[in-house]
C-alpha positions as CSV (number, residue, x, y, z in Angstrom):
1,X,91.6,114.9,114.6
2,X,91.1,115.7,118.3
3,X,93.1,118.3,120.2
4,X,95.8,117.2,122.6
5,X,98.2,119.1,124.8
6,X,101.7,118.1,126.0
7,X,103.7,120.1,128.5
8,X,107.4,120.5,127.8
9,X,109.9,121.7,130.4
10,X,113.0,123.7,129.4
11,X,116.4,123.1,131.1
12,X,118.8,125.9,132.1
13,X,120.1,126.2,128.5
14,X,116.6,126.4,127.0
15,X,116.6,122.8,125.7
16,X,113.5,120.6,125.7
17,X,113.0,116.9,125.1
18,X,110.0,116.1,123.0
19,X,107.9,113.3,124.5
20,X,107.9,110.0,122.5
21,X,104.3,110.4,121.3
22,X,105.2,113.8,119.8
23,X,108.3,112.4,118.1
24,X,106.2,109.6,116.7
25,X,103.4,111.9,115.5
26,X,106.0,114.1,113.7
27,X,107.7,111.0,112.3
28,X,111.2,112.2,113.5
29,X,114.1,110.6,115.3
30,X,117.6,111.3,116.6
31,X,119.6,113.7,114.4
32,X,116.6,114.9,112.3
33,X,115.7,118.5,111.9
34,X,112.5,120.3,113.0
35,X,111.5,123.7,111.7
36,X,109.9,126.0,114.3
37,X,107.9,128.5,112.3
38,X,105.9,131.5,113.5
39,X,102.3,131.5,112.2
40,X,100.2,134.5,111.2
41,X,98.4,134.2,114.5
42,X,101.7,134.7,116.4
43,X,101.8,131.1,117.6
44,X,104.6,128.6,116.6
45,X,104.3,125.5,114.6
46,X,106.8,122.7,114.6
47,X,107.2,120.7,111.4
48,X,109.7,118.1,110.3
49,X,112.3,119.6,107.9
50,X,115.3,118.6,105.8
51,X,118.2,120.9,104.8
52,X,118.0,119.1,101.5
53,X,114.6,117.8,100.2
54,X,114.6,114.0,100.1
55,X,114.0,113.9,96.4
56,X,117.3,115.9,95.8
57,X,119.6,113.9,98.1
58,X,121.0,112.0,95.1
59,X,122.5,115.2,93.9
60,X,124.7,115.6,97.0
61,X,126.1,112.1,97.0
62,X,129.9,112.2,96.6
63,X,129.8,109.8,93.6
64,X,127.2,111.9,91.8
65,X,129.0,115.1,92.6
66,X,132.1,113.6,91.0
67,X,130.2,112.5,87.9
68,X,128.7,115.9,87.5
69,X,132.1,117.6,87.9
70,X,133.5,115.4,85.1
71,X,130.5,116.2,82.9
72,X,130.9,119.9,83.5
73,X,134.6,119.7,82.7
74,X,133.8,118.0,79.4
75,X,131.3,120.7,78.5
76,X,133.9,123.4,79.3
77,X,136.5,121.7,77.2
78,X,134.1,121.3,74.3
79,X,134.0,117.6,74.5
80,X,130.2,117.4,74.7
81,X,128.3,115.5,72.0
82,X,125.3,117.2,70.4
83,X,122.4,115.5,68.7
84,X,119.6,117.0,66.6
85,X,116.8,114.6,67.3
86,X,115.6,112.1,70.0
87,X,116.4,109.2,67.7
88,X,119.9,110.4,67.1
89,X,120.3,110.9,70.9
90,X,119.1,107.3,71.5
91,X,121.6,105.9,68.9
92,X,124.4,107.9,70.5
93,X,123.5,106.6,74.0
94,X,123.2,103.0,72.7
95,X,126.8,103.3,71.3
96,X,128.1,104.5,74.6
97,X,126.4,101.6,76.4
98,X,127.9,99.1,73.9
99,X,131.4,100.6,74.4
100,X,131.0,100.5,78.2
101,X,130.0,96.8,78.0
102,X,133.0,95.9,75.9
103,X,135.3,97.5,78.6
104,X,133.8,95.2,81.3
């Protein structure tokens, strides 16, 4: 990959606008986060960043948070089911699915 240089001008508040070709190269758009990290050489490196890794976003969805809270409440109240083998767990889950289908 060849070297390239882009000049960026700061405004009075220290803000800069990244040129379109830089945004495209980083794969970022409006509202996305960039991490500005100091390297061992003392220079800075800018990389796309997420506050929550993409593969963990499901965990923070309101519907999933609600489901997890209900499950944790069941555990605290001693309503959790225990199985002693994978086969027993599959039978238990199959029963739950059948009951859920009957309710629909």
